[in-house]
C-alpha positions as CSV (number, residue, x, y, z in Angstrom):
1,M,-0.5,0.0,0.3
2,R,2.7,2.8,0.8
3,E,4.6,1.7,-3.0
4,G,0.9,2.4,-4.6
5,R,0.5,6.2,-2.5
6,S,3.9,6.9,-2.9
7,W,3.0,6.5,-7.1
8,R,-0.6,8.7,-6.5
9,D,1.8,11.5,-4.5
10,I,4.2,11.6,-7.4
11,S,1.6,12.1,-10.2
12,E,-0.1,14.6,-8.0
13,A,3.2,16.3,-7.2
14,I,3.3,15.8,-11.2
15,G,-0.3,17.4,-12.0
16,T,-0.3,20.6,-9.8
17,L,3.6,21.5,-11.1
18,A,2.1,20.8,-14.8
19,V,-1.2,23.2,-13.2
20,I,1.1,25.8,-12.7
21,A,3.1,26.0,-15.6
22,S,0.2,26.5,-17.5
23,L,-0.9,28.9,-15.1
24,I,2.3,31.1,-16.1
25,Y,2.5,30.4,-19.6
26,V,-1.4,31.7,-19.8
27,G,0.1,34.8,-17.9
28,L,2.9,35.3,-20.1
29,Q,0.7,35.0,-23.6
30,V,-1.5,37.9,-22.1
31,R,1.0,39.9,-21.1
32,Q,2.6,39.7,-24.9
33,N,-0.7,40.5,-26.3
34,T,-1.8,43.3,-23.6
35,V,1.6,44.8,-25.7
36,A,0.6,44.0,-28.7
37,I,-2.9,45.6,-28.5
38,Q,-0.7,48.8,-27.0
39,T,1.2,49.1,-29.5
40,A,-1.4,48.2,-32.0
41,T,-3.8,51.1,-30.7
42,S,-0.4,53.7,-30.2
43,Q,0.4,53.2,-33.7
44,Q,-3.4,53.2,-35.2
45,V,-3.4,56.7,-33.1
46,F,-0.2,57.8,-34.4
47,E,-1.7,57.6,-37.9
48,L,-5.0,59.1,-37.7
49,H,-3.0,62.3,-36.2
50,R,-0.4,62.1,-39.1
51,A,-3.2,61.8,-41.8
52,R,-4.9,64.8,-40.0
53,A,-1.8,66.9,-40.4
54,Q,-1.1,65.8,-43.6
55,V,-4.4,67.7,-44.8
56,E,-3.0,70.9,-43.2
57,M,0.0,71.0,-44.9
58,E,-1.2,69.9,-47.6
59,D,-4.6,71.7,-48.6
60,P,-3.4,75.3,-48.8
61,E,-7.5,76.2,-48.5
62,F,-7.8,73.8,-45.5
63,A,-5.4,75.2,-43.9
64,A,-6.1,79.3,-44.9
65,L,-9.9,77.9,-43.2
66,L,-8.0,76.9,-40.0
67,L,-6.4,80.6,-39.9
68,R,-9.6,81.8,-40.0
69,A,-11.6,79.8,-37.7
70,R,-8.4,80.5,-35.1
71,R,-8.0,84.4,-36.2
72,T,-11.3,85.6,-37.5
73,P,-14.2,83.4,-36.8
74,E,-17.0,85.9,-37.9
75,Q,-15.1,86.4,-41.5
76,M,-16.6,82.6,-42.1
77,T,-18.8,81.5,-44.3
78,A,-21.5,78.7,-43.9
79,V,-19.5,76.3,-45.3
80,D,-16.4,77.0,-43.6
81,S,-17.6,76.8,-40.5
82,L,-19.2,73.3,-41.3
83,R,-15.9,72.3,-42.4
84,Y,-14.3,73.4,-39.1
85,D,-17.2,71.9,-37.3
86,R,-16.1,68.3,-39.2
87,Y,-12.4,69.0,-38.6
88,I,-13.2,69.4,-34.7
89,N,-15.6,66.6,-34.5
90,L,-12.2,64.4,-36.5
91,S,-9.7,65.5,-33.5
92,M,-12.0,65.4,-30.4
93,N,-12.8,61.5,-31.5
94,L,-8.7,61.1,-31.6
95,H,-9.1,62.3,-27.8
96,E,-11.7,60.6,-27.1
97,A,-10.2,57.2,-29.1
98,I,-6.5,58.2,-26.8
99,Y,-8.6,58.9,-23.4
100,S,-10.9,55.4,-23.8
101,N,-8.0,53.5,-24.9
102,V,-6.1,54.4,-21.8
103,R,-9.4,53.8,-19.5
104,L,-9.5,50.5,-21.0
105,G,-6.1,49.3,-20.9
106,T,-5.3,48.8,-24.9
107,M,-3.4,52.2,-24.7
108,E,-0.5,52.8,-22.4
109,R,-0.6,55.7,-20.2
110,D,2.4,57.2,-20.4
111,M,1.9,57.6,-24.2
112,A,-1.2,58.6,-24.4
113,A,-0.4,61.4,-21.9
114,A,1.3,62.9,-24.0
115,W,-1.2,62.8,-26.8
116,L,-3.4,64.3,-24.4
117,A,-1.2,66.6,-22.6
118,G,-2.4,68.8,-25.9
119,L,-6.2,68.3,-25.4
120,P,-6.3,71.6,-23.8
121,G,-4.6,73.8,-26.4
122,F,-7.1,72.3,-29.1
123,V,-10.7,72.3,-26.4
124,C,-9.9,76.2,-25.5
125,A,-9.0,76.8,-29.3
126,P,-11.8,79.3,-30.2
127,G,-15.1,77.7,-31.8
128,V,-14.6,74.4,-30.0
129,K,-16.4,75.6,-27.1
130,G,-19.0,76.4,-29.5
131,Y,-18.9,72.4,-31.2
132,W,-18.5,71.5,-27.9
133,G,-22.1,72.6,-26.2
134,R,-23.6,71.6,-29.7
135,F,-22.2,67.8,-29.8
136,K,-21.1,67.1,-26.3
137,S,-24.1,64.5,-25.8
138,E,-22.7,62.5,-28.2
139,Y,-19.3,61.7,-26.8
140,H,-18.8,59.1,-24.1
141,P,-19.9,60.6,-20.7
142,T,-16.8,60.3,-18.8
143,F,-15.2,61.7,-22.1
144,A,-17.0,64.7,-21.7
145,A,-16.9,64.6,-18.4
146,A,-13.1,65.6,-18.9
147,V,-13.4,68.1,-21.7
148,D,-16.2,70.1,-19.4
149,S,-13.3,70.3,-16.5
150,V,-10.6,70.9,-19.1
151,I,-12.5,74.1,-20.0
152,T,-14.1,75.3,-16.8
153,E,-10.6,74.9,-15.1
154,H,-7.8,75.0,-17.6
155,P,-6.3,78.9,-17.4
156,V,-5.5,78.5,-20.8
157,C,-9.5,78.4,-21.7
158,G,-10.7,81.5,-19.1
159,E,-8.5,83.6,-21.9
160,V,-9.8,81.9,-25.1
161,E,-13.1,82.9,-26.1
162,R,-14.6,83.8,-29.2
């Protein structure tokens, strides 16, 4: 009976070690997958930002529209205002995507912090507060609350309003 018990003990120990090894393996796989998702998310955000900047750099008419919106918004036509609203929407969606990905853990906080550091300068630009007042209900409530906080508390927003 002693011999049977020792084989059973050995097989239980081997089974326990196998379970521990498989849990370690799964943990490593989850960690690698998380890094891969965070890397892909960061790349997608960069590509969206690059595409937005490329339009600003390559389309002189649109660059002029952005300057009018920032310097003399009262001189914008209805078409200019519509195009500027779409630009603000695209930019706001980019910031919301970054904010949401951080909240979900699919983007590194340090990487996102650099992107989100520009949020006050963007949100406080002329015309953006008006857009936000009209369309903020279309955004996720936690992102909307964060933008509201920037608008009401950031010193830059108190200085710029048209």
